[in-house]
Jmol script that loads the backbone (N, CA, C; Angstrom):
load data "model"
ATOM      1  N   MET A   1       0.851  -1.162   0.000  1.00  0.00           N
ATOM      2  CA  MET A   1       0.000   0.000   0.000  1.00  0.00           C
ATOM      3  C   MET A   1       0.904   1.234   0.000  1.00  0.00           C
ATOM      4  N   HIS A   2       0.440   2.271  -0.685  1.00  0.00           N
ATOM      5  CA  HIS A   2       1.177   3.528  -0.754  1.00  0.00           C
ATOM      6  C   HIS A   2       0.363   4.633  -0.088  1.00  0.00           C
ATOM      7  N   ILE A   3       1.013   5.449   0.689  1.00  0.00           N
ATOM      8  CA  ILE A   3       0.386   6.616   1.302  1.00  0.00           C
ATOM      9  C   ILE A   3       1.118   7.841   0.769  1.00  0.00           C
ATOM     10  N   TYR A   4       0.370   8.724   0.137  1.00  0.00           N
ATOM     11  CA  TYR A   4       0.939   9.940  -0.423  1.00  0.00           C
ATOM     12  C   TYR A   4       0.605  11.112   0.491  1.00  0.00           C
ATOM     13  N   LEU A   5       1.626  11.812   0.949  1.00  0.00           N
ATOM     14  CA  LEU A   5       1.429  12.966   1.818  1.00  0.00           C
ATOM     15  C   LEU A   5       1.765  14.229   1.047  1.00  0.00           C
ATOM     16  N   SER A   6       0.850  15.177   1.072  1.00  0.00           N
ATOM     17  CA  SER A   6       1.100  16.508   0.530  1.00  0.00           C
ATOM     18  C   SER A   6       1.206  17.450   1.707  1.00  0.00           C
ATOM     19  N   LEU A   7       2.348  18.121   1.823  1.00  0.00           N
ATOM     20  CA  LEU A   7       2.636  18.951   2.979  1.00  0.00           C
ATOM     21  C   LEU A   7       2.894  20.383   2.550  1.00  0.00           C
ATOM     22  N   ARG A   8       2.516  21.301   3.417  1.00  0.00           N
ATOM     23  CA  ARG A   8       2.750  22.725   3.194  1.00  0.00           C
ATOM     24  C   ARG A   8       3.673  23.210   4.293  1.00  0.00           C
ATOM     25  N   THR A   9       4.767  23.863   3.894  1.00  0.00           N
ATOM     26  CA  THR A   9       5.678  24.382   4.907  1.00  0.00           C
ATOM     27  C   THR A   9       5.190  25.747   5.381  1.00  0.00           C
ATOM     28  N   CYS A  10       5.504  26.063   6.582  1.00  0.00           N
ATOM     29  CA  CYS A  10       5.188  27.380   7.137  1.00  0.00           C
ATOM     30  C   CYS A  10       6.476  28.202   7.081  1.00  0.00           C
ATOM     31  N   GLY A  11       6.717  28.847   5.954  1.00  0.00           N
ATOM     32  CA  GLY A  11       7.923  29.655   5.813  1.00  0.00           C
ATOM     33  C   GLY A  11       9.091  28.916   5.204  1.00  0.00           C
ATOM     34  N   GLY A  12       8.839  27.804   4.530  1.00  0.00           N
ATOM     35  CA  GLY A  12       9.913  27.054   3.902  1.00  0.00           C
ATOM     36  C   GLY A  12      10.512  26.026   4.826  1.00  0.00           C
ATOM     37  N   LEU A  13      11.351  25.192   4.261  1.00  0.00           N
ATOM     38  CA  LEU A  13      11.998  24.131   5.012  1.00  0.00           C
ATOM     39  C   LEU A  13      13.444  24.048   4.557  1.00  0.00           C
ATOM     40  N   GLU A  14      14.373  24.226   5.474  1.00  0.00           N
ATOM     41  CA  GLU A  14      15.783  23.999   5.188  1.00  0.00           C
ATOM     42  C   GLU A  14      16.213  22.791   6.002  1.00  0.00           C
ATOM     43  N   ILE A  15      16.771  21.822   5.320  1.00  0.00           N
ATOM     44  CA  ILE A  15      17.084  20.547   5.947  1.00  0.00           C
ATOM     45  C   ILE A  15      18.437  20.058   5.431  1.00  0.00           C
ATOM     46  N   GLN A  16      19.093  19.198   6.196  1.00  0.00           N
ATOM     47  CA  GLN A  16      20.360  18.622   5.778  1.00  0.00           C
ATOM     48  C   GLN A  16      20.184  17.902   4.445  1.00  0.00           C
ATOM     49  N   GLN A  17      21.229  17.922   3.650  1.00  0.00           N
ATOM     50  CA  GLN A  17      21.168  17.262   2.348  1.00  0.00           C
ATOM     51  C   GLN A  17      20.934  15.756   2.509  1.00  0.00           C
ATOM     52  N   HIS A  18      21.459  15.173   3.549  1.00  0.00           N
ATOM     53  CA  HIS A  18      21.253  13.752   3.835  1.00  0.00           C
ATOM     54  C   HIS A  18      20.267  13.648   4.996  1.00  0.00           C
ATOM     55  N   TYR A  19      18.985  13.583   4.660  1.00  0.00           N
ATOM     56  CA  TYR A  19      17.917  13.724   5.652  1.00  0.00           C
ATOM     57  C   TYR A  19      17.116  12.450   5.880  1.00  0.00           C
ATOM     58  N   ASN A  20      17.498  11.326   5.308  1.00  0.00           N
ATOM     59  CA  ASN A  20      16.687  10.114   5.438  1.00  0.00           C
ATOM     60  C   ASN A  20      16.406   9.735   6.887  1.00  0.00           C
ATOM     61  N   HIS A  21      17.393   9.872   7.775  1.00  0.00           N
ATOM     62  CA  HIS A  21      17.178   9.515   9.182  1.00  0.00           C
ATOM     63  C   HIS A  21      16.127  10.422   9.831  1.00  0.00           C
ATOM     64  N   ILE A  22      16.010  11.645   9.357  1.00  0.00           N
ATOM     65  CA  ILE A  22      14.998  12.560   9.909  1.00  0.00           C
ATOM     66  C   ILE A  22      13.604  12.098   9.501  1.00  0.00           C
ATOM     67  N   ILE A  23      13.431  11.749   8.220  1.00  0.00           N
ATOM     68  CA  ILE A  23      12.132  11.248   7.742  1.00  0.00           C
ATOM     69  C   ILE A  23      11.780   9.957   8.469  1.00  0.00           C
ATOM     70  N   GLN A  24      12.755   9.081   8.625  1.00  0.00           N
ATOM     71  CA  GLN A  24      12.518   7.829   9.332  1.00  0.00           C
ATOM     72  C   GLN A  24      12.063   8.092  10.767  1.00  0.00           C
ATOM     73  N   GLY A  25      12.663   9.072  11.423  1.00  0.00           N
ATOM     74  CA  GLY A  25      12.252   9.433  12.780  1.00  0.00           C
ATOM     75  C   GLY A  25      10.830   9.952  12.837  1.00  0.00           C
ATOM     76  N   VAL A  26      10.439  10.763  11.862  1.00  0.00           N
ATOM     77  CA  VAL A  26       9.063  11.275  11.798  1.00  0.00           C
ATOM     78  C   VAL A  26       8.090  10.111  11.627  1.00  0.00           C
ATOM     79  N   ILE A  27       8.454   9.147  10.795  1.00  0.00           N
ATOM     80  CA  ILE A  27       7.583   7.980  10.590  1.00  0.00           C
ATOM     81  C   ILE A  27       7.443   7.193  11.889  1.00  0.00           C
ATOM     82  N   TYR A  28       8.561   6.900  12.555  1.00  0.00           N
ATOM     83  CA  TYR A  28       8.487   6.168  13.822  1.00  0.00           C
ATOM     84  C   TYR A  28       7.673   6.939  14.863  1.00  0.00           C
ATOM     85  N   ASP A  29       7.791   8.261  14.884  1.00  0.00           N
ATOM     86  CA  ASP A  29       7.023   9.068  15.841  1.00  0.00           C
ATOM     87  C   ASP A  29       5.537   9.106  15.504  1.00  0.00           C
ATOM     88  N   SER A  30       5.182   8.811  14.253  1.00  0.00           N
ATOM     89  CA  SER A  30       3.794   8.917  13.808  1.00  0.00           C
ATOM     90  C   SER A  30       3.010   7.620  13.948  1.00  0.00           C
ATOM     91  N   ILE A  31       3.696   6.512  14.150  1.00  0.00           N
ATOM     92  CA  ILE A  31       2.979   5.234  14.255  1.00  0.00           C
ATOM     93  C   ILE A  31       2.810   4.836  15.720  1.00  0.00           C
ATOM     94  N   ASP A  32       1.996   3.828  15.909  1.00  0.00           N
ATOM     95  CA  ASP A  32       1.736   3.272  17.236  1.00  0.00           C
ATOM     96  C   ASP A  32       3.062   2.968  17.935  1.00  0.00           C
ATOM     97  N   HIS A  33       3.163   3.322  19.208  1.00  0.00           N
ATOM     98  CA  HIS A  33       4.416   3.185  19.957  1.00  0.00           C
ATOM     99  C   HIS A  33       4.938   1.743  19.973  1.00  0.00           C
ATOM    100  N   GLU A  34       4.042   0.788  20.191  1.00  0.00           N
ATOM    101  CA  GLU A  34       4.474  -0.617  20.237  1.00  0.00           C
ATOM    102  C   GLU A  34       4.994  -1.081  18.880  1.00  0.00           C
ATOM    103  N   LEU A  35       4.330  -0.673  17.821  1.00  0.00           N
ATOM    104  CA  LEU A  35       4.774  -1.029  16.476  1.00  0.00           C
ATOM    105  C   LEU A  35       6.119  -0.374  16.175  1.00  0.00           C
ATOM    106  N   ALA A  36       6.274   0.884  16.552  1.00  0.00           N
ATOM    107  CA  ALA A  36       7.542   1.587  16.322  1.00  0.00           C
ATOM    108  C   ALA A  36       8.681   0.895  17.051  1.00  0.00           C
ATOM    109  N   THR A  37       8.453   0.499  18.291  1.00  0.00           N
ATOM    110  CA  THR A  37       9.478  -0.193  19.068  1.00  0.00           C
ATOM    111  C   THR A  37       9.831  -1.533  18.424  1.00  0.00           C
ATOM    112  N   PHE A  38       8.810  -2.275  18.015  1.00  0.00           N
ATOM    113  CA  PHE A  38       9.036  -3.564  17.360  1.00  0.00           C
ATOM    114  C   PHE A  38       9.863  -3.392  16.090  1.00  0.00           C
ATOM    115  N   LEU A  39       9.474  -2.459  15.228  1.00  0.00           N
ATOM    116  CA  LEU A  39      10.190  -2.268  13.967  1.00  0.00           C
ATOM    117  C   LEU A  39      11.616  -1.788  14.195  1.00  0.00           C
ATOM    118  N   HIS A  40      11.772  -0.853  15.119  1.00  0.00           N
ATOM    119  CA  HIS A  40      13.097  -0.286  15.354  1.00  0.00           C
ATOM    120  C   HIS A  40      14.040  -1.290  16.013  1.00  0.00           C
ATOM    121  N   GLU A  41      13.546  -2.006  17.007  1.00  0.00           N
ATOM    122  CA  GLU A  41      14.397  -2.902  17.783  1.00  0.00           C
ATOM    123  C   GLU A  41      14.559  -4.290  17.168  1.00  0.00           C
ATOM    124  N   LYS A  42      13.497  -4.802  16.551  1.00  0.00           N
ATOM    125  CA  LYS A  42      13.530  -6.186  16.090  1.00  0.00           C
ATOM    126  C   LYS A  42      13.246  -6.311  14.598  1.00  0.00           C
ATOM    127  N   GLY A  43      12.099  -5.863  14.146  1.00  0.00           N
ATOM    128  CA  GLY A  43      11.703  -6.016  12.742  1.00  0.00           C
ATOM    129  C   GLY A  43      11.219  -7.428  12.459  1.00  0.00           C
ATOM    130  N   TYR A  44      10.880  -7.664  11.208  1.00  0.00           N
ATOM    131  CA  TYR A  44      10.428  -8.982  10.768  1.00  0.00           C
ATOM    132  C   TYR A  44      11.662  -9.786  10.382  1.00  0.00           C
ATOM    133  N   GLU A  45      11.776 -10.995  10.938  1.00  0.00           N
ATOM    134  CA  GLU A  45      12.974 -11.794  10.714  1.00  0.00           C
ATOM    135  C   GLU A  45      12.712 -12.900   9.707  1.00  0.00           C
ATOM    136  N   ASN A  46      13.726 -13.143   8.864  1.00  0.00           N
ATOM    137  CA  ASN A  46      13.723 -14.258   7.935  1.00  0.00           C
ATOM    138  C   ASN A  46      15.152 -14.778   7.877  1.00  0.00           C
ATOM    139  N   GLU A  47      15.331 -15.977   8.398  1.00  0.00           N
ATOM    140  CA  GLU A  47      16.668 -16.549   8.555  1.00  0.00           C
ATOM    141  C   GLU A  47      17.505 -15.600   9.410  1.00  0.00           C
ATOM    142  N   ASN A  48      18.621 -15.100   8.920  1.00  0.00           N
ATOM    143  CA  ASN A  48      19.477 -14.218   9.724  1.00  0.00           C
ATOM    144  C   ASN A  48      19.292 -12.747   9.377  1.00  0.00           C
ATOM    145  N   ARG A  49      18.272 -12.427   8.641  1.00  0.00           N
ATOM    146  CA  ARG A  49      18.067 -11.030   8.216  1.00  0.00           C
ATOM    147  C   ARG A  49      16.838 -10.437   8.886  1.00  0.00           C
ATOM    148  N   LYS A  50      16.893  -9.125   9.096  1.00  0.00           N
ATOM    149  CA  LYS A  50      15.777  -8.393   9.699  1.00  0.00           C
ATOM    150  C   LYS A  50      15.277  -7.361   8.703  1.00  0.00           C
ATOM    151  N   PHE A  51      13.947  -7.228   8.608  1.00  0.00           N
ATOM    152  CA  PHE A  51      13.323  -6.318   7.668  1.00  0.00           C
ATOM    153  C   PHE A  51      12.348  -5.402   8.395  1.00  0.00           C
ATOM    154  N   LYS A  52      12.331  -4.136   8.040  1.00  0.00           N
ATOM    155  CA  LYS A  52      11.395  -3.175   8.619  1.00  0.00           C
ATOM    156  C   LYS A  52      10.079  -3.172   7.851  1.00  0.00           C
ATOM    157  N   LEU A  53      10.124  -3.570   6.596  1.00  0.00           N
ATOM    158  CA  LEU A  53       8.967  -3.683   5.701  1.00  0.00           C
ATOM    159  C   LEU A  53       8.228  -2.360   5.486  1.00  0.00           C
ATOM    160  N   PHE A  54       8.971  -1.272   5.449  1.00  0.00           N
ATOM    161  CA  PHE A  54       8.407  -0.024   4.960  1.00  0.00           C
ATOM    162  C   PHE A  54       9.518   0.744   4.268  1.00  0.00           C
ATOM    163  N   THR A  55       9.116   1.613   3.379  1.00  0.00           N
ATOM    164  CA  THR A  55      10.054   2.461   2.671  1.00  0.00           C
ATOM    165  C   THR A  55       9.399   3.814   2.425  1.00  0.00           C
ATOM    166  N   PHE A  56      10.209   4.795   2.046  1.00  0.00           N
ATOM    167  CA  PHE A  56       9.665   6.125   1.775  1.00  0.00           C
ATOM    168  C   PHE A  56      10.485   6.785   0.677  1.00  0.00           C
ATOM    169  N   SER A  57       9.855   7.718   0.016  1.00  0.00           N
ATOM    170  CA  SER A  57      10.513   8.442  -1.070  1.00  0.00           C
ATOM    171  C   SER A  57      11.355   9.572  -0.509  1.00  0.00           C
ATOM    172  N   ARG A  58      12.119  10.192  -1.365  1.00  0.00           N
ATOM    173  CA  ARG A  58      12.773  11.433  -0.974  1.00  0.00           C
ATOM    174  C   ARG A  58      11.697  12.514  -0.943  1.00  0.00           C
ATOM    175  N   LEU A  59      11.992  13.625  -0.345  1.00  0.00           N
ATOM    176  CA  LEU A  59      11.053  14.743  -0.340  1.00  0.00           C
ATOM    177  C   LEU A  59      10.997  15.332  -1.747  1.00  0.00           C
ATOM    178  N   LEU A  60       9.797  15.530  -2.229  1.00  0.00           N
ATOM    179  CA  LEU A  60       9.603  16.033  -3.587  1.00  0.00           C
ATOM    180  C   LEU A  60       9.016  17.432  -3.528  1.00  0.00           C
ATOM    181  N   GLY A  61       9.538  18.324  -4.326  1.00  0.00           N
ATOM    182  CA  GLY A  61       9.055  19.701  -4.374  1.00  0.00           C
ATOM    183  C   GLY A  61      10.143  20.614  -4.904  1.00  0.00           C
ATOM    184  N   ARG A  62       9.789  21.868  -5.111  1.00  0.00           N
ATOM    185  CA  ARG A  62      10.770  22.849  -5.577  1.00  0.00           C
ATOM    186  C   ARG A  62      11.760  23.127  -4.462  1.00  0.00           C
ATOM    187  N   PHE A  63      13.048  23.150  -4.814  1.00  0.00           N
ATOM    188  CA  PHE A  63      14.067  23.363  -3.795  1.00  0.00           C
ATOM    189  C   PHE A  63      15.266  24.099  -4.364  1.00  0.00           C
ATOM    190  N   GLN A  64      16.063  24.619  -3.446  1.00  0.00           N
ATOM    191  CA  GLN A  64      17.354  25.224  -3.768  1.00  0.00           C
ATOM    192  C   GLN A  64      18.400  24.478  -2.968  1.00  0.00           C
ATOM    193  N   LEU A  65      19.499  24.146  -3.632  1.00  0.00           N
ATOM    194  CA  LEU A  65      20.578  23.416  -2.984  1.00  0.00           C
ATOM    195  C   LEU A  65      21.672  24.389  -2.563  1.00  0.00           C
ATOM    196  N   ASN A  66      22.090  24.321  -1.300  1.00  0.00           N
ATOM    197  CA  ASN A  66      23.197  25.121  -0.800  1.00  0.00           C
ATOM    198  C   ASN A  66      24.363  24.164  -0.561  1.00  0.00           C
ATOM    199  N   ARG A  67      25.274  24.129  -1.518  1.00  0.00           N
ATOM    200  CA  ARG A  67      26.402  23.190  -1.445  1.00  0.00           C
ATOM    201  C   ARG A  67      27.367  23.529  -0.312  1.00  0.00           C
ATOM    202  N   GLU A  68      27.522  24.795  -0.004  1.00  0.00           N
ATOM    203  CA  GLU A  68      28.438  25.196   1.066  1.00  0.00           C
ATOM    204  C   GLU A  68      27.985  24.675   2.423  1.00  0.00           C
ATOM    205  N   LYS A  69      26.686  24.777   2.697  1.00  0.00           N
ATOM    206  CA  LYS A  69      26.143  24.322   3.979  1.00  0.00           C
ATOM    207  C   LYS A  69      25.645  22.876   3.935  1.00  0.00           C
ATOM    208  N   SER A  70      25.653  22.268   2.731  1.00  0.00           N
ATOM    209  CA  SER A  70      25.121  20.911   2.537  1.00  0.00           C
ATOM    210  C   SER A  70      23.666  20.813   2.993  1.00  0.00           C
ATOM    211  N   THR A  71      22.863  21.816   2.585  1.00  0.00           N
ATOM    212  CA  THR A  71      21.444  21.830   2.927  1.00  0.00           C
ATOM    213  C   THR A  71      20.593  21.966   1.677  1.00  0.00           C
ATOM    214  N   ILE A  72      19.349  21.600   1.825  1.00  0.00           N
ATOM    215  CA  ILE A  72      18.338  21.777   0.790  1.00  0.00           C
ATOM    216  C   ILE A  72      17.259  22.663   1.386  1.00  0.00           C
ATOM    217  N   ARG A  73      16.846  23.682   0.655  1.00  0.00           N
ATOM    218  CA  ARG A  73      15.755  24.558   1.097  1.00  0.00           C
ATOM    219  C   ARG A  73      14.571  24.336   0.171  1.00  0.00           C
ATOM    220  N   PHE A  74      13.502  23.767   0.737  1.00  0.00           N
ATOM    221  CA  PHE A  74      12.269  23.583  -0.015  1.00  0.00           C
ATOM    222  C   PHE A  74      11.472  24.879   0.058  1.00  0.00           C
ATOM    223  N   ILE A  75      10.977  25.317  -1.081  1.00  0.00           N
ATOM    224  CA  ILE A  75      10.392  26.645  -1.198  1.00  0.00           C
ATOM    225  C   ILE A  75       8.941  26.692  -0.697  1.00  0.00           C
ATOM    226  N   ASP A  76       8.125  25.743  -1.121  1.00  0.00           N
ATOM    227  CA  ASP A  76       6.725  25.783  -0.674  1.00  0.00           C
ATOM    228  C   ASP A  76       6.220  24.380  -0.355  1.00  0.00           C
ATOM    229  N   ASN A  77       5.452  23.773  -1.215  1.00  0.00           N
ATOM    230  CA  ASN A  77       4.813  22.494  -0.897  1.00  0.00           C
ATOM    231  C   ASN A  77       5.741  21.307  -1.129  1.00  0.00           C
ATOM    232  N   LEU A  78       5.516  20.257  -0.358  1.00  0.00           N
ATOM    233  CA  LEU A  78       6.307  19.031  -0.439  1.00  0.00           C
ATOM    234  C   LEU A  78       5.383  17.836  -0.621  1.00  0.00           C
ATOM    235  N   GLN A  79       5.936  16.792  -1.185  1.00  0.00           N
ATOM    236  CA  GLN A  79       5.236  15.516  -1.257  1.00  0.00           C
ATOM    237  C   GLN A  79       6.177  14.441  -0.740  1.00  0.00           C
ATOM    238  N   LEU A  80       5.571  13.428  -0.107  1.00  0.00           N
ATOM    239  CA  LEU A  80       6.304  12.284   0.413  1.00  0.00           C
ATOM    240  C   LEU A  80       5.431  11.056   0.236  1.00  0.00           C
ATOM    241  N   MET A  81       6.015   9.945  -0.231  1.00  0.00           N
ATOM    242  CA  MET A  81       5.279   8.696  -0.356  1.00  0.00           C
ATOM    243  C   MET A  81       5.877   7.686   0.623  1.00  0.00           C
ATOM    244  N   ILE A  82       5.008   7.030   1.365  1.00  0.00           N
ATOM    245  CA  ILE A  82       5.413   5.977   2.300  1.00  0.00           C
ATOM    246  C   ILE A  82       4.722   4.697   1.839  1.00  0.00           C
ATOM    247  N   SER A  83       5.472   3.601   1.769  1.00  0.00           N
ATOM    248  CA  SER A  83       4.932   2.327   1.273  1.00  0.00           C
ATOM    249  C   SER A  83       5.246   1.194   2.230  1.00  0.00           C
ATOM    250  N   SER A  84       4.311   0.231   2.304  1.00  0.00           N
ATOM    251  CA  SER A  84       4.528  -0.964   3.111  1.00  0.00           C
ATOM    252  C   SER A  84       3.530  -2.040   2.693  1.00  0.00           C
ATOM    253  N   PRO A  85       3.926  -3.308   2.730  1.00  0.00           N
ATOM    254  CA  PRO A  85       2.968  -4.385   2.488  1.00  0.00           C
ATOM    255  C   PRO A  85       2.185  -4.760   3.757  1.00  0.00           C
ATOM    256  N   VAL A  86       2.536  -4.151   4.880  1.00  0.00           N
ATOM    257  CA  VAL A  86       1.910  -4.479   6.169  1.00  0.00           C
ATOM    258  C   VAL A  86       0.737  -3.530   6.414  1.00  0.00           C
ATOM    259  N   ASP A  87      -0.471  -4.074   6.378  1.00  0.00           N
ATOM    260  CA  ASP A  87      -1.678  -3.259   6.533  1.00  0.00           C
ATOM    261  C   ASP A  87      -1.697  -2.489   7.852  1.00  0.00           C
ATOM    262  N   TYR A  88      -1.294  -3.155   8.947  1.00  0.00           N
ATOM    263  CA  TYR A  88      -1.326  -2.485  10.249  1.00  0.00           C
ATOM    264  C   TYR A  88      -0.405  -1.271  10.275  1.00  0.00           C
ATOM    265  N   PHE A  89       0.756  -1.379   9.643  1.00  0.00           N
ATOM    266  CA  PHE A  89       1.664  -0.234   9.552  1.00  0.00           C
ATOM    267  C   PHE A  89       0.997   0.913   8.801  1.00  0.00           C
ATOM    268  N   CYS A  90       0.367   0.604   7.662  1.00  0.00           N
ATOM    269  CA  CYS A  90      -0.281   1.648   6.850  1.00  0.00           C
ATOM    270  C   CYS A  90      -1.422   2.321   7.609  1.00  0.00           C
ATOM    271  N   GLN A  91      -2.202   1.534   8.312  1.00  0.00           N
ATOM    272  CA  GLN A  91      -3.280   2.097   9.124  1.00  0.00           C
ATOM    273  C   GLN A  91      -2.720   2.972  10.230  1.00  0.00           C
ATOM    274  N   SER A  92      -1.663   2.521  10.858  1.00  0.00           N
ATOM    275  CA  SER A  92      -1.065   3.263  11.960  1.00  0.00           C
ATOM    276  C   SER A  92      -0.472   4.586  11.485  1.00  0.00           C
ATOM    277  N   ILE A  93       0.243   4.579  10.360  1.00  0.00           N
ATOM    278  CA  ILE A  93       0.842   5.820   9.852  1.00  0.00           C
ATOM    279  C   ILE A  93      -0.253   6.779   9.407  1.00  0.00           C
ATOM    280  N   ALA A  94      -1.292   6.262   8.772  1.00  0.00           N
ATOM    281  CA  ALA A  94      -2.396   7.130   8.339  1.00  0.00           C
ATOM    282  C   ALA A  94      -3.088   7.748   9.551  1.00  0.00           C
ATOM    283  N   ASN A  95      -3.378   6.956  10.572  1.00  0.00           N
ATOM    284  CA  ASN A  95      -4.004   7.481  11.788  1.00  0.00           C
ATOM    285  C   ASN A  95      -3.113   8.503  12.468  1.00  0.00           C
ATOM    286  N   GLY A  96      -1.830   8.192  12.566  1.00  0.00           N
ATOM    287  CA  GLY A  96      -0.900   9.117  13.209  1.00  0.00           C
ATOM    288  C   GLY A  96      -0.799  10.444  12.476  1.00  0.00           C
ATOM    289  N   MET A  97      -0.762  10.397  11.165  1.00  0.00           N
ATOM    290  CA  MET A  97      -0.677  11.633  10.377  1.00  0.00           C
ATOM    291  C   MET A  97      -1.987  12.410  10.423  1.00  0.00           C
ATOM    292  N   LEU A  98      -3.100  11.705  10.383  1.00  0.00           N
ATOM    293  CA  LEU A  98      -4.389  12.395  10.377  1.00  0.00           C
ATOM    294  C   LEU A  98      -4.718  13.035  11.718  1.00  0.00           C
ATOM    295  N   THR A  99      -4.298  12.422  12.803  1.00  0.00           N
ATOM    296  CA  THR A  99      -4.580  13.007  14.110  1.00  0.00           C
ATOM    297  C   THR A  99      -3.564  14.077  14.475  1.00  0.00           C
ATOM    298  N   GLY A 100      -2.399  14.054  13.855  1.00  0.00           N
ATOM    299  CA  GLY A 100      -1.377  15.064  14.088  1.00  0.00           C
ATOM    300  C   GLY A 100      -1.283  15.986  12.886  1.00  0.00           C
ATOM    301  N   VAL A 101      -2.227  16.898  12.748  1.00  0.00           N
ATOM    302  CA  VAL A 101      -2.299  17.766  11.574  1.00  0.00           C
ATOM    303  C   VAL A 101      -1.019  18.580  11.402  1.00  0.00           C
ATOM    304  N   ILE A 102      -0.361  18.884  12.481  1.00  0.00           N
ATOM    305  CA  ILE A 102       0.903  19.623  12.426  1.00  0.00           C
ATOM    306  C   ILE A 102       1.984  18.728  13.018  1.00  0.00           C
ATOM    307  N   PHE A 103       3.122  18.629  12.353  1.00  0.00           N
ATOM    308  CA  PHE A 103       4.233  17.898  12.936  1.00  0.00           C
ATOM    309  C   PHE A 103       5.534  18.598  12.593  1.00  0.00           C
ATOM    310  N   VAL A 104       6.564  18.265  13.323  1.00  0.00           N
ATOM    311  CA  VAL A 104       7.852  18.937  13.171  1.00  0.00           C
ATOM    312  C   VAL A 104       8.801  18.027  12.406  1.00  0.00           C
ATOM    313  N   LEU A 105       9.415  18.580  11.376  1.00  0.00           N
ATOM    314  CA  LEU A 105      10.411  17.878  10.585  1.00  0.00           C
ATOM    315  C   LEU A 105      11.672  18.710  10.660  1.00  0.00           C
ATOM    316  N   ALA A 106      12.687  18.165  11.334  1.00  0.00           N
ATOM    317  CA  ALA A 106      13.922  18.919  11.600  1.00  0.00           C
ATOM    318  C   ALA A 106      13.522  20.120  12.453  1.00  0.00           C
ATOM    319  N   THR A 107      13.746  21.332  11.973  1.00  0.00           N
ATOM    320  CA  THR A 107      13.375  22.521  12.736  1.00  0.00           C
ATOM    321  C   THR A 107      12.201  23.234  12.121  1.00  0.00           C
ATOM    322  N   ALA A 108      11.579  22.634  11.121  1.00  0.00           N
ATOM    323  CA  ALA A 108      10.445  23.273  10.429  1.00  0.00           C
ATOM    324  C   ALA A 108       9.131  22.681  10.932  1.00  0.00           C
ATOM    325  N   ILE A 109       8.092  23.476  10.878  1.00  0.00           N
ATOM    326  CA  ILE A 109       6.755  23.017  11.199  1.00  0.00           C
ATOM    327  C   ILE A 109       6.018  22.844   9.883  1.00  0.00           C
ATOM    328  N   LEU A 110       5.429  21.657   9.686  1.00  0.00           N
ATOM    329  CA  LEU A 110       4.718  21.357   8.452  1.00  0.00           C
ATOM    330  C   LEU A 110       3.244  21.159   8.735  1.00  0.00           C
ATOM    331  N   LYS A 111       2.422  21.554   7.793  1.00  0.00           N
ATOM    332  CA  LYS A 111       0.982  21.358   7.899  1.00  0.00           C
ATOM    333  C   LYS A 111       0.513  20.629   6.642  1.00  0.00           C
ATOM    334  N   TRP A 112      -0.640  19.955   6.781  1.00  0.00           N
ATOM    335  CA  TRP A 112      -1.219  19.321   5.613  1.00  0.00           C
ATOM    336  C   TRP A 112      -1.579  20.395   4.596  1.00  0.00           C
ATOM    337  N   LYS A 113      -1.345  20.113   3.342  1.00  0.00           N
ATOM    338  CA  LYS A 113      -1.699  21.028   2.253  1.00  0.00           C
ATOM    339  C   LYS A 113      -3.213  20.977   2.080  1.00  0.00           C
ATOM    340  N   LYS A 114      -3.811  22.146   1.974  1.00  0.00           N
ATOM    341  CA  LYS A 114      -5.269  22.210   1.770  1.00  0.00           C
ATOM    342  C   LYS A 114      -5.605  22.431   0.320  1.00  0.00           C
TER     343      LYS A 114
END
end "model"
wireframe off; spacefill off
backbone 0.3
color backbone group
């Protein structure tokens, strides 16, 4: 299942060029606490490998790259896609995002795009 998020920044978003861990943290903060702990600490096991069974896209939107500071500044709206074959994860992320209309990504405050 794919969940597409359209986000509106309040005054833009400047974030580290390598921001995947930040997005991952927002996802873990948005899902059920027990599920987040399970995925982070253990995950789904198959033989000697562990899988989180979710993935996400890079942030999509108009941006300016600052090579000196190694940051990306998103100008206005952003899109993010989160995918997982686990229904409970998808329900949990959707519930978490819908009940938390405003959330913090790095030092920026984001709101759902209307």
